[in-house]
N, C-alpha and C positions, 0 to 999 in steps of 0.2 A: 257799292262795288263788292262783288262776291269774291270769295277765295282768299281774303286778307286775314292773316293770323295776328291776334293781339297777344300780349304777354301771358294772359291767363287761359288762353285757348289750348285745349288738348289737341295738339297738331303734330307731335313728334312720336313716331313709333318707337316703343321701348326697345325693340330689337336692334335699333340702329346704334345706340351708344350705351344705354343703361346695361344691357345684357353683357356687352363686352367689358365694361368696367367691373361688373360683379364677378365675371369669370377671372379677370386679372387679379382682383382682390382675393378671391378664393384660392387661386394658385399660390399667392404669396402669404396665405393664411392671415390675412388682415381682417379687421372687424367689419362685417357687412352691416350690422346694426348701426354702427357709427357712420358708415358711408351713406346710409339712407335716412339718417336722423334729420328731422325737420323738412324733408322733401315731400312728404305725402305720398311717397312711393313705397309699396310693400312687396316683399319677395313673392308672395302668392299671386299678386296682380300680374307679375311678369309671365306667368304660365298661361294667361289668357291670350288668345289669338287677337292680334291687332290692338293690343293695349297701348294707349297713348298717354303722353305727359305734356305739360305746358312748358313754354320757354322759362317761366319762373322756376318750375321744378327742376328743369335741366340746369339752370344757373346755380341753384343751391347744391345740386348733386356735384357739379364740377368744383365748386368751392370746397365742399367736404372732401372730395377725392384729392385735391391738391394739398389740402391741410394734412391729410392722413398718410399720403404716399411717402415712403422713406427714400426720396431721391428726387431728381429733376428730369426724369426721362419718361414720365407717365404718358404724355401726349405722343411722343415718338413711338413708344411701344404699342399704343393703341393704333397708330397709323400703320405700323408694320403688319398688324393683324387685320387691317380693315377689310380688304377685298376677300380674303378667304373666310372671314368670320361673318360676312353678310349673306343674305339670301334675298330673293325677290326678282321682279322683272328687270329692273334697271341693272342690278348686279349681273344677271344672266347675260344681258346685252353687252355690258362692258367686257365680260369674259370672252364673248364671242366676236368682239370687234376685230376688224381686219388690220387696223393700225391706229395711231394716235389721233389722226383727224376724225375718224369714225367714232372713236371713243369720246372725244371732246364734244362732237356734235350731239351725241346721245346724252351725255352728262349735262350739257348746258340746257338742253330742252326739258329734262326730267330730273334734275339734280335734287329737287325737293323731296324725292322719294328716298334719297339716301343721305344727303347732307343739307338739310333745310336751314342750317345756320350760316350758309354762304350765299353770296351773290357774285356772279362772274361776268366778265366781258373778255372779248378777244380783239387784240390789235395786231396789225401786221406791218412791219417795215420791210425794206428791200430784201434783207437776208434772214430776218428772224420773225418768229411768232412770239407774241406776248400775251399772257393770261393775267388779267387783273382781278384780284380777289378782294372783296369787302364782306363785312359781316351783315347778316340779315337779322335773325331772331336771337342771336347770341349777344350778350352785353359787352360793351366796349372794354370793360375791365378784364374780360377773359379773351381778349383779342389774341394775345400771344399763344395761349393754349390751343385755340382753334387753328391758328396758322401753323403751329408745329404739327398738329394732328394731320392737317390737310397736306402739307408738303411731304411729310413722312409717308403718308398713304400713296401719294403720287409716285414717289421714288420707288417704293416697294412694289406697287402695282405694275409700273413700267418694267421693272426688272423681271417680274413674274411673267408678264405677257410677251415681252420682246426678247427675253433671255439675254438682255444686254444691260450694262450699267447706265443709269440716267446721266445725260450730258446736258446741263443747262445751268442757268444763273438765277439766284433768288434775291430779289430786292425786298427788304423787310422794314416795316414802318415803325420800328422801335429800336432803342439803343442796343448795342452788343451786350448780350446777357453774360452772366458769370459762368453759366454752364455751356460755354461755347464748344467744349469738347463733344457734347451730345450733338450739336449741329454738324460738326465735322464727321462724326460717326455715322449719322443717319442721312445727312443731306449733302455732304461733300464740302469742298472748300470754296466754291464759287458763290460767295455770300456778300451782300452789302447791307449794312444796317443804317438806321436813322434816315430812311428814305420816305418820300411823301406818300407812296402807295406800295401795297404788296403786289409785286409783279414777278411772274415766272417767265423767263426769257430763254429761248432755245433756237437753234438753227432750223430753218424750214425743212431741211432734209430729214429731220427726225420724224416729221409728220407721216412719212411714207415707209418707215421701217416696218416690215411685216410682223404681225403678232403670231406667236406659235400656236395659240388655241383658236385661231380664226375659224368661224363657222357661219357661212352666209345664211343658211336656212335658220340656224339657231338665233342669229342676230335679228333677222326679220321678224321672227316669231316674238322674241323678247321686246322688240321695238313696238310691235302692234299691241302687246299686252301692257306695256308701260303707257302707251297712248290711251288705252281703255281705262287703266287705273287712274290716270290724270283726270279724265273726264268725270270719274265717279268720286274723286276725293273732295273733301270740303274746303281744304286750304291748299293754295299753290304758291303763296308768297307771304312774307311777313310784312308788317307795317313799315319798318325802317327801309327795307328794300323797295317797297312800292313807292314811298315818298322819294327816295333817291332816284328811282327810275323816272318818275314824273319830272323831277327837277333837272335831270340830265338831258331830257328831251326838250324841256321848255324852261330856260334859265330865268325868265322874268317872273315865274310864278311866286306869289307871296304865300304866307301862312294861311290867310283867309281863302286864297284861290285853291290851295291843296285841300284844305278842310272841306270846302264846298264839293270838290271832285269826289272826296271820300264819303260824303254825306254826313259830315261831323261839324260841330261848331269848333272854332279855333281853340277855345278853352279845353274842349274834350280831346282834341288832337294832341295838345300839349300834355294832357294828363295820360293819354294812351302811350305816349313816347317815354314818359318818365321811367317806367320799370325797365326799359332797355338801356337806361343810363346814357341816353343820347337826346339832344335837343333838335328842334327844327333848324336852328341856325347852323348847328354842326353838320347836319345832313345837306343843307344848302351849300355850305363851304366845301364839303366833300364832292358834291356834284359839280360845282364850279371848278375846283381843282382838277377833277377827272377830265372835264372838257378842255380846260386850259392846257394841260399836259398833252392831251391827244392832239390838239391843234398845233402846239409848239413842236412836239417831238415826232409826231407821225405824219402830219400833213405839211409841216414846215411853214406855218403862218407867221407873220410878223406880229410884234406886240400890239400894233395898231389894229391889225385884222382880228386878233384874238379879243381885244377890248371891245371892238364893235360887235362881234358875234356873241359875246357874253353879256352885252347890254351895259357895259361900264360907260360912265360919262366921258372918260378920256383915258389915254394911255397911263398917265401918272396914277390915276385912281386904281387901274388894274394892277400896276406894278406894286403899289402899296398893299393891296389885298393879297397878291401872290406872295409877297414877303411875309405877310401875317400868317398865311397858310403853311409856308414851308421854311421860313427863316432865310430864304435866298431869293435872288432876282430871277425873273422869267428867262433871261438870256442864258443862265446856267443850266437850263433844262432842255435847250434846243437839241443837244446831241446826247441827252441822258440815256436814251434807249440804245444808242449805238455803242455805248461804253460797257454794256453788260456782256 
């Protein structure tokens, strides 16, 4: 299966995050040599057009950056600078988008050209849009960093394009951090922590708020160029996201089934996942949880219907698994998205 990036594959353009990190460190007069230490990334390489790094190199770089940065706002600052600091076909398209709907459609189709560490879905309830974010090629231990980066970039980009403050709610899959003041500063007050999924929720009316820089001709050109770039690129998805996608579509797939689809042995698949700090069982649980919450909170299925669709032996078995995933019972999530 073509286009799948493993941990050692050079699949991330250095201009996406490495250059922004170095610029920020230089501005604060911090040690660039220490930032790049052990990453296999050299400053002179960054001058080369289309220079790429691997997920392993990115992970080491983020570890270094978080260790060296004198504060807890690094991801938020990078997010604030995200859209104006980027270049490329996708960025041009985002800048020319007519509204949030058009921006999301473009991002979801070609996001690997700007944020390959993410995987996203969209759900819609009666009055709200929900964007679900999970990690792709980023390691799970850096989940909080990439979520902070992503949400900060969304809030800043929306304000820049719509000339209005972001109005939405963020559900976050980790405990309330000590630096909560940074969340309030950059993301606002509509926050819920210790949630089963990272979800961005907002009123549907926000989708149609016109963007100030909208350019129909510019958008179409950028979309065409992004499409051409996608056809020429070697990688379009990471291994964790591909497995999660397959498991989300077909819940009954086993490790040998997925390995066969990917042209790997089960042992090789396990070994390929290890550098991402995630196991096949974890991805399977994530896919099942994703589907279960969708069926409960979006389509309004009963526990029995969810258990049947997810191929559980019975309702009790499903309830036990759901409690293992979330610490709570399925019934507590039936109206979860309506509370955001």
